[in-house]
N, C-alpha and C positions, 0 to 999 in steps of 0.2 A: 230332423232338419238341422238342429244344432250340431249333431255329430258330423253331418256333411260339411257344414261351414268350418268346424274345427279342423277337419281333415284337410280342407282346402287351404286354410291359413298355414297349417303345418307344411303342406306341399309347397306353398310359396316360399317359406323360409328355407326349406331344403333346396329348392330350385335356385334361390339366390346364392346360397352357400356354394353349391356345385358350380354354378356359372362363374361366380367370383373367383373360386379356386382355379378353374380352367383358364380364366383370363390372366391371372397372375402367373400361372405356370407357362403361358405362351411367351412371356418375356423373361424366362428363367435365366439365372446365372449359373455358370459351371465352374468347377474347381480349376484354377489356373496353376497355382503352386501351393503345396502344403508342406508342413514340417519346418516352417521358417521360424527364425528367432524374431524378436520384436523389432530390432533395429532394421534388419533386411526387409521385413514386411512393411514397416513405415516408409522406408526409402522407395520401395517398389510402388506402394499405393500412392505416394506423393507424385511420382513420375507419371504413372498412368492417369491420375486425375488431372495433372497439368496438361497432358496431351488430349484431354477431353474424352477419355474413355470411362465407361461406367464400371468402375471397380469397387470392390468392398472387401473388408477385412473381417475375419471371424477367428476368434480364439478358441482353440480346442481344449479338451479336458486335461491333456497331458502337458499343457503349458505352451505348446507350439501355436503358430498362427498360420492360417490359410488365406490366400488371396483368391477372390471370386471375380469373374468378369462376365459381361454379357456374351452370350453364345455367338452372336454375330460379330463380335469384336475380338474373338479369341486369337485369330491369326495375327491381327494388328498388334495386339498386346504382346505376343511372343516376340515379334520383330522389334518392338520398341525396347523391351527389356534386354534382349540379346545385344542390341546396338550399344547399350550402356553397361554391358558386362554383368547383368543381374539375372538371376540371383547369384550372389558371390559363391565361389567354390568353397566347400567345407574342407578344411585341412585337419589332419589328425595331429593331436598334440603328443608331447612326450609321454604324458600319463596314459593316453590311449594306446600307444605303441608298446609300452612296458607294463601292461596290466599283468598281475599275477595269474598264471595259468596252472600252476602246480607241476609243470614239466620243466626239466632242466635243459636249457638251451645250450647249444655248442658255442664256442667262442666266435665262430664264423657267423652264426645266426645273430648273436648279440651285436656284432659289428655291423651287420646289414641293417638291423633294426635301428641302431644308433644313427647310422648315416641317413636312413629314411626319415627318422624323427627330426634331424637337423634340417633336412631339405624342406619338410613340411612347415616347420616353424619359420624358416626364412621366407618361404613362399607366402605365408600368411602375412608376415611383416611387410614385405615389398608390395603386396597387393593392396595394402591400406594407404599407399601413397596416392595423393590426389591425381586423378587422370589415368591411373593404371587400371585397365580392364581385366587383364589376366596376367598372372605372374607364376613362374615355375623356377625353382632353384634346384640344380642337381649338384651334389657334393661328392667328390671322389677322395676317399681316404685310403691310400695304398697300404697294403699289408707288408711293410718293410721288414726284411730279415735283419736282425741285429748283427749278424755275421757279415753282411754285405758292407762294403765300403761306400758304395754309391747308394744314396737314399733317394727314392722317388718322391718328389714333393706333392703335397696335396693340391687339389685344383677344384674349381667350381665354375659352373656355367649358369647364367641367368637369362631366362627368356621373359620378355615383357611385351605385352600387347597393350598399347596405350591410346588414349584419345589424342588425335592430332592437334586439337585445339588447346591442349593442356601444356604445362611446363615439365612434364615427366622426362622428356628427352634431355633436358639440361641437368639432370640429377644423376648422370652415369657415374661420376666420380664418387658421389656420396653413397650410391648403391654398392659400388665395389668395395668401398671402405667398410660399409656395414657388414657385408658378407665375409670379408677377410678377417675382420675383428671378432666374428662370431664362431669361427672354426679354428681350433688349435692347429698350428703349423701351416696355416694358409696365408699366403702373402698377397699383396694388392695386385701384383702383375700376373698372378695365376688365376685371376677372376675375369671371365669374359662375359660381356653383356650384349645380348641381341635384342634390338628394338624393332618392333613391327607397328607402324602407325596405322590407325584406323580413322577414316574420314570423320570429322566432327559432325555430329547430328545436332543442328540447331533446333531448340524447342520451338514449337509453333506459338503464335501469339495467344495469350490467355483470353478466352472468350469472356465477354461481360456477363455478370451474374444475371440469371433469369429471374424476373420478378415472381413472387410467390403466386400471384393470381393467374399467371400464364400456365396453362396446362399443355403438355406436349401433345402433338397431333395423334400419336398412337394411343395415348391414354384417353383422349377425348373420344376417339373412335371406339375404343373398347367400352367406355362408359355408355356411349350411345347404343352400342350393340346390346349391352346388358339390359338397359332400360327397355329397348324394343322387345327383347325376348321375354322379359318379365310381363310386360303389358300384353304380349301375344298369348302367353300361357294363362294370364289372368282372364282374358276374354274367352279363351277356349274352355277353361274350367267353369267360368260363370255361365257360359252357354250350356255346358253339361248339367250344371246344377238346375238351371231353368227347365231343362227338358225332363229331368228326373223329379222335379218338385211336384208333389200331388196337387191336383187342381182343387180349388175350394168348392164345397158342395153348393149347388144352386139353391137359392131361397125358394121355399115352397110358396106357391101362389095362394 
């Protein structure tokens, strides 16, 4: 008899664990972005939380951070982050471009890598201006022949996609000066800037904090379902035990 009761108790524990796990997985979160640095992850998490989305941050073993979002809110989260230019583009640094490879590069290859590195560094710098969502800088350094009398000047073009509600459009002269002073032989008048405004997305009003004693409807329904299933299985197993319990011997007259 005791073995039957012990097995029943063990069955209750296993049943509760399985049902609890299933209910937790029913409201699972999926990976939104991974491989993020801490600053980008914090900015994205703050933005998603401010918009009322159920986001979470998890740090990986390699030091990077991942952002998780409720599966039902995945599309909304992507749209919100995209409207704010997040996650930010990862630019290669000069150290990344000029890593030792053991191969001897030609002068043309070295020149191309140098131009690419300058463009990446300037793009990263311009993208850090408040209100700039996307920035690209293309630098042209002509290969002038020393025997030629006419020298082709260097030039650069800057593409900026910015928040229409910011002051980024008023900084064109500063951006041109920044690029011109960062490239040897480049003058201010040889730097062109193309601005593309993006409609400003006003953040929604912050909802009031929910008191700790208030349980969301979904959680309450899940808890009620779990309790109902546990009681149903308890009654079923109790009935099975009652049917299999040996009857007491009748008293002799």
